[in-house]
C-alpha positions in Angstrom: 24.4 -9.6 163.3 22.5 -8.4 160.3 20.8 -5.8 162.5 24.1 -4.6 163.7 25.4 -4.1 160.2 22.2 -2.2 159.3 23.1 0.3 162.0 26.8 0.5 161.1 26.5 1.8 157.6 24.1 4.7 158.2 26.2 5.7 161.2 29.3 5.4 159.1 27.8 7.6 156.4 26.7 10.1 159.0 30.2 10.2 160.4 31.8 10.7 157.0 29.3 13.4 156.1 30.1 15.2 159.4 33.8 14.9 158.7 33.3 16.1 155.2 31.4 19.1 156.4 34.0 19.8 159.0 36.8 19.6 156.5 34.8 21.9 154.1 34.3 24.5 156.8 38.0 24.3 157.8 39.0 24.6 154.1 36.7 27.6 153.6 38.0 29.2 156.8 41.6 28.6 155.9 41.1 29.9 152.4 39.5 33.1 153.8 42.4 33.5 156.3 44.8 33.0 153.4 43.1 35.6 151.3 43.0 38.1 154.2 46.7 37.5 154.8 47.5 37.8 151.2 45.6 41.0 150.9 47.4 42.3 154.0 50.7 41.5 152.4 49.7 43.3 149.2 48.6 46.3 151.2 51.8 46.3 153.3 53.9 45.9 150.1 52.1 48.9 148.6 52.7 51.0 151.7 56.3 50.0 151.8 56.7 51.1 148.2 55.2 54.5 149.1 57.4 54.8 152.1 60.5 54.0 150.0 59.4 56.5 147.4 58.9 59.1 150.1 62.3 58.3 151.7 64.0 58.7 148.3 62.4 62.0 147.9 63.4 63.1 151.4 67.0 62.1 150.7 66.9 64.1 147.4 65.6 67.1 149.2 68.1 66.8 152.1 70.9 66.4 149.5 69.8 69.5 147.7 69.6 71.5 150.9 73.1 70.5 151.8 74.1 73.0 149.1 73.1 75.7 151.6 76.2 74.9 153.7 78.1 78.0 152.8 79.8 79.6 155.8 79.3 83.0 154.2 75.5 82.6 154.4 74.3 79.5 156.1 75.6 77.0 158.7 74.0 73.8 160.1 72.9 73.9 163.7 73.3 70.4 165.0 71.4 71.1 168.2 68.2 72.3 166.4 68.9 70.2 163.2 68.4 73.1 160.9 70.2 75.6 158.7 70.7 79.1 160.0 72.2 82.3 158.7 75.8 82.5 159.6 75.5 86.1 160.7 73.1 87.7 163.2 70.0 89.6 162.2 68.7 90.9 165.6 65.9 93.4 166.0 65.8 96.1 168.7 63.3 95.5 171.5 59.7 96.1 170.4 60.8 97.1 166.9 60.1 95.4 163.6 62.6 97.6 161.7 65.5 95.9 160.0 68.8 97.7 160.7 70.5 99.1 157.7 73.8 97.3 158.6 72.1 93.9 158.1 70.4 94.6 154.8 73.2 94.2 152.2 74.3 90.7 153.5 70.7 89.7 154.1 69.9 90.5 150.4 73.0 88.4 149.4 71.7 85.5 151.5 68.3 85.8 149.9 69.7 85.6 146.4 71.9 82.7 147.4 68.9 80.9 148.9 66.8 81.3 145.7 69.7 80.0 143.5 70.2 76.9 145.7 66.5 76.1 145.9 66.4 76.2 142.1 68.6 73.1 142.1 65.7 71.0 143.4 64.3 68.6 140.8 61.5 70.3 139.0 60.2 67.1 137.5 58.9 65.8 140.8 55.9 68.3 140.7 56.3 69.0 144.4 55.5 72.6 145.4 57.1 74.2 148.4 55.9 76.6 151.1 58.4 79.2 152.1 57.4 80.6 155.5 59.2 83.6 156.9 58.4 83.4 160.6 59.0 86.3 162.9 59.7 85.8 166.6 60.0 87.9 169.7 62.0 87.4 172.9 60.3 86.8 176.2 61.2 88.6 179.5 63.5 86.3 181.4 64.6 87.0 184.9 67.7 85.3 186.3 67.1 83.8 189.8 69.6 83.5 192.7 70.2 79.9 191.9 71.2 80.7 188.3 67.9 79.5 186.7 65.6 81.8 184.7 62.0 82.7 185.4 59.4 83.5 182.7 56.6 84.5 185.1 56.5 88.1 184.1 53.0 89.3 183.0 54.7 90.9 180.0 55.1 87.3 178.6 51.4 87.2 177.7 51.4 86.0 174.1 48.7 88.4 172.9 47.8 90.2 169.7 50.5 92.9 170.1 53.2 90.3 170.4 51.9 88.4 167.4 51.7 91.6 165.4 55.3 92.5 166.3 56.6 89.1 165.2 54.6 89.3 162.0 55.9 92.7 161.1 59.5 91.4 161.5 58.8 88.7 159.0 57.1 91.2 156.7 60.2 93.4 156.9 62.3 90.6 155.5 59.8 89.8 152.8 59.5 93.4 151.6 63.3 93.8 151.6 63.8 90.8 149.4 61.0 91.9 147.0 62.4 95.4 146.7 65.8 93.8 145.9 64.1 91.7 143.1 64.4 88.4 145.1 61.4 86.4 144.0 60.6 82.7 144.6 59.0 81.6 141.4 55.3 80.6 141.6 53.6 78.2 141.5 56.6 76.1 142.6 57.1 78.3 145.7 54.6 80.1 147.8 56.1 82.7 150.2 54.1 83.4 153.4 55.2 86.0 156.1 54.0 84.9 159.6 54.4 85.7 163.2 54.7 83.2 166.1 55.1 85.7 168.9 56.6 83.9 171.9 55.9 80.5 170.3 57.6 78.4 167.7 59.7 75.3 168.1 63.4 75.2 169.0 63.6 78.6 170.6 66.6 79.9 172.4 66.2 79.9 176.2 67.5 81.4 179.4 70.7 83.4 178.8 70.2 83.2 175.0 66.5 84.4 175.1 67.4 87.7 173.4 68.4 85.8 170.3 64.7 85.1 169.7 64.3 88.7 168.4 64.7 87.4 164.9 63.0 85.6 162.1 63.4 82.1 160.7 62.7 80.7 157.3 61.0 77.3 156.8 61.0 75.4 153.5 58.3 72.7 153.5 57.0 70.4 150.7 53.3 71.1 150.1 52.6 67.6 148.5 53.1 64.3 150.3 54.1 63.5 153.8 57.7 64.5 153.4 59.8 65.8 156.3 60.1 69.5 156.5 63.4 71.1 155.8 63.8 74.0 158.2 66.0 77.0 157.3 66.0 79.4 160.2 67.7 82.8 160.2 70.0 83.7 163.1 
């Protein structure tokens, strides 16, 4: 009986020690998991605050851009989700020359655009990129079934096409500068560009000729804010 008791207590101590070590390991593991989860929540909370701040800034910009909704100059295109000039500014085929008939109203629209962009909050330290993007129309052939084909070799988007679209953008830029329409630096940087047959939200098929135009894009240069697109019709 005594020998049995002599074996019991060492075994009991070993068992308790093993249980203690097991509980200690579980405690350390649980604490580590808790710390990781807490850190994850802190990170997620910080990201949420940044996203909320960005959303607030996006809402402010969208609200300010709503001031462009003047039927005399700009209208909102729900299909392309962008603002467009309310009047046509179309170039002749293969020509970068602005027609005289378009210039007076285009100058008025430029002055209106500058005045409305000036309403954006200057305290946010956000700079904006104003891109005047020229475009060209592709050669579309209507098929017997009513669809349109773009298989013409003339639709090669090469240097000549890019140059033509760039010159169309440059024509608008020079017209505004000659009229004294200046987007104040460093808050605004104006860049003429040409996308040739490219660019998003192009007119297609029966409306392909409407791509002989330029568009204006206003984009924040700081932060991951959504772009506000202001194309010209």
